[in-house]
LOMARLUM-852976 format. One record per residue (C-alpha): residue in one letter; z, y, x. Coordinates in steps of 0.05 Angstrom, whole numbers, plus 5000, padded with zeros to 4 digits. Last residue first. Layout:
{site A,{Z,Y,X}};
...
This chain:
{site Q,{5385,5813,3920}};
{site L,{5387,5808,3996}};
{site L,{5326,5765,4004}};
{site L,{5283,5817,3963}};
{site Q,{5308,5876,4002}};
{site I,{5294,5839,4067}};
{site T,{5220,5832,4040}};
{site E,{5221,5907,4023}};
{site I,{5243,5918,4096}};
{site C,{5182,5878,4119}};
{site I,{5136,5913,4071}};
{site D,{5159,5981,4096}};
{site N,{5160,5967,4170}};
{site G,{5082,5952,4169}};
{site H,{5040,5890,4183}};
{site N,{5083,5879,4245}};
{site N,{5086,5885,4320}};
{site A,{5160,5911,4327}};
{site G,{5184,5849,4293}};
{site V,{5236,5853,4238}};
{site S,{5296,5812,4249}};
{site I,{5337,5756,4210}};
{site I,{5397,5713,4235}};
{site M,{5401,5648,4198}};
{site K,{5460,5613,4240}};
{site Y,{5452,5537,4257}};
{site Q,{5486,5476,4241}};
{site K,{5500,5489,4165}};
{site S,{5431,5521,4155}};
{site Y,{5393,5462,4189}};
{site P,{5368,5427,4127}};
{site T,{5339,5496,4110}};
{site Q,{5367,5555,4074}};
{site L,{5332,5620,4078}};
{site Y,{5327,5635,4000}};
{site Q,{5402,5623,3986}};
{site N,{5427,5672,4042}};
{site N,{5490,5644,4077}};
{site T,{5466,5653,4146}};
{site M,{5441,5720,4133}};
{site D,{5464,5753,4197}};
{site I,{5424,5815,4201}};
{site A,{5385,5841,4266}};
{site I,{5364,5894,4313}};
{site V,{5415,5948,4292}};
{site K,{5407,5995,4355}};
{site G,{5463,6018,4408}};
{site D,{5438,5972,4463}};
{site Y,{5442,5913,4418}};
{site K,{5470,5906,4349}};
{site L,{5475,5851,4301}};
{site L,{5496,5877,4227}};
{site R,{5532,5823,4184}};
{site D,{5596,5851,4194}};
{site D,{5575,5918,4156}};
{site D,{5598,5978,4192}};
{site I,{5532,6011,4188}};
{site S,{5535,5996,4112}};
{site I,{5482,5959,4078}};
{site N,{5443,5980,4016}};
{site L,{5378,5960,4045}};
{site K,{5353,6028,4030}};
{site T,{5411,6060,4062}};
{site L,{5407,6010,4123}};
{site Y,{5332,6031,4137}};
{site S,{5347,6083,4193}};
{site S,{5391,6033,4232}};
{site L,{5343,5976,4229}};
{site D,{5314,5991,4302}};
{site I,{5251,5947,4311}};
{site F,{5248,5877,4346}};
{site I,{5204,5859,4406}};
{site N,{5249,5900,4455}};
{site K,{5262,5839,4500}};
{site D,{5333,5847,4502}};
{site K,{5350,5807,4436}};
{site F,{5300,5755,4447}};
{site Y,{5337,5701,4483}};
{site N,{5402,5715,4446}};
{site Y,{5367,5713,4381}};
{site S,{5334,5643,4396}};
{site F,{5397,5611,4419}};
{site D,{5438,5638,4358}};
{site D,{5380,5611,4308}};
{site L,{5330,5661,4286}};
{site V,{5291,5682,4225}};
{site F,{5238,5730,4248}};
{site L,{5202,5776,4199}};
{site D,{5132,5811,4210}};
{site L,{5094,5775,4264}};
{site T,{5029,5803,4290}};
{site T,{5021,5765,4356}};
{site K,{5020,5809,4423}};
{site D,{5092,5790,4446}};
{site F,{5078,5714,4429}};
{site Q,{5023,5712,4474}};
{site E,{5062,5733,4535}};
{site F,{5119,5692,4507}};
{site F,{5081,5629,4510}};
{site L,{5074,5641,4584}};
{site I,{5141,5654,4609}};
{site N,{5128,5674,4681}};
{site G,{5165,5633,4735}};
{site D,{5114,5642,4788}};
{site M,{5091,5566,4781}};
{site D,{5082,5578,4704}};
{site K,{5137,5577,4650}};
{site Q,{5145,5543,4588}};
{site L,{5205,5574,4548}};
{site L,{5166,5592,4489}};
{site E,{5149,5522,4468}};
{site A,{5220,5490,4483}};
{site K,{5200,5415,4470}};
{site D,{5268,5389,4502}};
{site G,{5312,5434,4462}};
{site S,{5302,5502,4432}};
{site I,{5242,5553,4433}};
{site N,{5210,5525,4369}};
{site I,{5166,5568,4324}};
{site T,{5159,5553,4256}};
{site G,{5112,5584,4203}};
{site I,{5115,5617,4136}};
{site Y,{5056,5660,4114}};
{site V,{5064,5706,4050}};
{site S,{5008,5735,4006}};
{site K,{5019,5776,3944}};
{site I,{5075,5823,3965}};
{site V,{5086,5881,3918}};
{site E,{5101,5854,3850}};
{site S,{5146,5799,3875}};
{site S,{5133,5726,3858}};
{site E,{5105,5719,3928}};
{site I,{5172,5727,3962}};
{site Y,{5207,5671,3916}};
{site N,{5153,5626,3920}};
{site G,{5154,5629,3999}};
{site L,{5226,5625,4006}};
{site T,{5232,5564,3960}};
{site N,{5173,5525,3989}};
{site F,{5204,5538,4059}};
{site N,{5229,5463,4062}};
{site G,{5259,5458,4138}};
{site K,{5228,5404,4183}};
{site R,{5223,5449,4246}};
{site Y,{5282,5497,4238}};
{site A,{5306,5491,4309}};
{site G,{5289,5559,4335}};
{site V,{5245,5611,4307}};
{site Y,{5229,5612,4233}};
{site N,{5174,5659,4227}};
{site V,{5160,5703,4161}};
{site N,{5092,5735,4157}};
{site V,{5079,5789,4103}};
{site Q,{5017,5810,4061}};
{site E,{5008,5858,4006}};
{site S,{5028,5925,4043}};
{site P,{4988,5908,4102}};
{site S,{4924,5896,4059}};
{site I,{4897,5833,4049}};
{site L,{4831,5827,4088}};
{site Y,{4804,5755,4076}};
{site I,{4823,5744,4005}};
{site E,{4827,5814,3976}};
{site L,{4772,5838,4023}};
{site L,{4730,5777,3994}};
{site A,{4744,5798,3923}};
{site I,{4724,5872,3935}};
{site V,{4660,5847,3966}};
{site F,{4645,5806,3907}};
{site I,{4656,5861,3858}};
{site F,{4614,5906,3895}};
{site S,{4559,5852,3895}};
{site V,{4570,5842,3818}};
{site I,{4562,5916,3810}};
{site T,{4499,5921,3854}};
{site V,{4467,5858,3818}};
{site M,{4484,5887,3752}};
{site W,{4451,5956,3769}};
{site I,{4386,5922,3804}};
{site L,{4383,5879,3737}};
{site V,{4389,5942,3695}};
{site N,{4339,5972,3736}};
{site R,{4294,5913,3730}};
{site K,{4301,5910,3656}};
{site N,{4283,5985,3646}};
{site V,{4224,5977,3693}};
{site K,{4199,5915,3656}};
{site K,{4207,5950,3589}};
{site K,{4171,6007,3613}};
{site N,{4110,5964,3639}};
{site R,{4113,5931,3572}};
{site K,{4107,5995,3535}};
{site I,{4053,6017,3586}};
{site Q,{4020,5949,3576}};
{site E,{4022,5960,3500}};
{site K,{3990,6033,3507}};
{site T,{3934,6000,3555}};
{site L,{3923,5944,3502}};
{site K,{3913,5995,3445}};
{site E,{3863,6035,3487}};
{site K,{3825,5964,3505}};
{site H,{3832,5948,3434}};
{site V,{3793,6009,3416}};
{site L,{3732,6005,3464}};
{site K,{3730,5925,3466}};
{site T,{3733,5920,3391}};
{site Y,{3684,5973,3376}};
{site A,{3634,5941,3426}};
{site Q,{3640,5874,3397}};
{site T,{3640,5899,3327}};
{site I,{3575,5931,3340}};
{site K,{3545,5871,3372}};
{site D,{3568,5826,3312}};
{site I,{3537,5877,3265}};
{site N,{3472,5872,3298}};
{site I,{3436,5924,3255}};
{site T,{3367,5904,3239}};
{site E,{3388,5876,3173}};
{site D,{3399,5944,3142}};
{site N,{3429,5946,3074}};
{site K,{3499,5916,3086}};
{site A,{3493,5937,3162}};
{site R,{3495,6013,3139}};
{site L,{3569,6005,3115}};
{site T,{3590,5969,3175}};
{site F,{3554,6020,3220}};
{site V,{3592,6075,3185}};
{site Y,{3657,6049,3194}};
{site F,{3645,6031,3267}};
{site A,{3621,6103,3279}};
{site D,{3688,6126,3247}};
{site E,{3728,6088,3285}};
{site I,{3695,6109,3349}};
{site D,{3699,6182,3331}};
{site K,{3774,6174,3321}};
{site N,{3781,6142,3384}};
{site T,{3747,6204,3420}};
{site A,{3675,6206,3439}};
{site D,{3666,6244,3506}};
{site E,{3617,6197,3534}};
{site K,{3574,6207,3476}};
{site L,{3564,6158,3414}};
{site E,{3508,6114,3387}};
{site L,{3557,6058,3373}};
{site I,{3518,6018,3423}};
{site K,{3515,6077,3470}};
{site L,{3586,6076,3470}};
{site L,{3594,6006,3493}};
{site E,{3548,6025,3550}};
{site T,{3589,6084,3567}};
{site R,{3656,6051,3569}};
{site N,{3632,5993,3619}};
{site M,{3596,5926,3600}};
């Protein structure tokens, strides 16, 4: 039954209010005690459907509000978690240049233990990620000296485009690379490194300071340190000159 039919049972008009319905039900319950013709069950059913429908609607509104609030909270939580997740991914996969440095041993340092260097660099407050690799251009398996039929050095063409921050070179490697313009000029960073322009450790080429002899540096030691020099240079194609200089500062301490 619809509302109109239910109201007729209570002898009410269409514009009856909840109070009118309450009052009518109260009157019918009183009359039913002395009037057996009144179907109190039918009256109660009509009253219940009319009044409880209104209450149910109000409860539904409250529940819907709660659902909306919960949904909004959930959306915000998912948004925040997603944002944190994205930041975490950026930290892992897209570490900013100011937090990452690559150190490449170029020469005969094939079996060196580089854990000491890596742990020392990563213990700093600035550098969060360090990659240490080895590239061999000496001996019978000289990777960077492979040439094509025209005499072009194949590996060097790839090497020249690779992002490499610091080079630790032996004598042979240094002499091979020094005239290829892949090292930055360290002259303007000497004050920051607390090194005099006349320091015997500085290696110069074409009027530029392109390397520092750090053979006796405790952090660069490998089983080959006594046999080969440990010369350090900064690659021109790097993650940032400042982070490279800061790494050298750490090694000089």
